[in-house]
C-alpha positions, 0 to 999 in steps of 0.5 A: 801155066796154060791160059785158061778160058771159060765161055758161058754164053760169052767169054769169062775171065778166069782169075787167081781167086776161086770160082765155083760151079756147083752141081746139086746133089753131086758136088762142085768144081772149084777152079782158078788159074793154078788148079781145079778141085773137085769136092764131093757132095759131102764137101767136107773132107777128101776133095781131089785136086788137079793141075789143068793138065791132069784135069784134061787127062782124066777127061780124056781117059773117061766119059763117052766119046762122041762125034762133033756134027758138022755145021751146015755149009 
């Protein structure tokens, strides 16, 4: 299993217990060391669950690619 790290201004330890990021009006992302779940805004049924690798694959396959700006020397 990959080591999972989260940084929100400072590093946050990802535990075995679920943590949640809520996006108002859209849904919520529930995650722990083992998996990631996406709950749509109704939040009642039909959530999607991913391993961390599957979640990374979904992100790689979707979205808009952006170039990272170089830091000034």
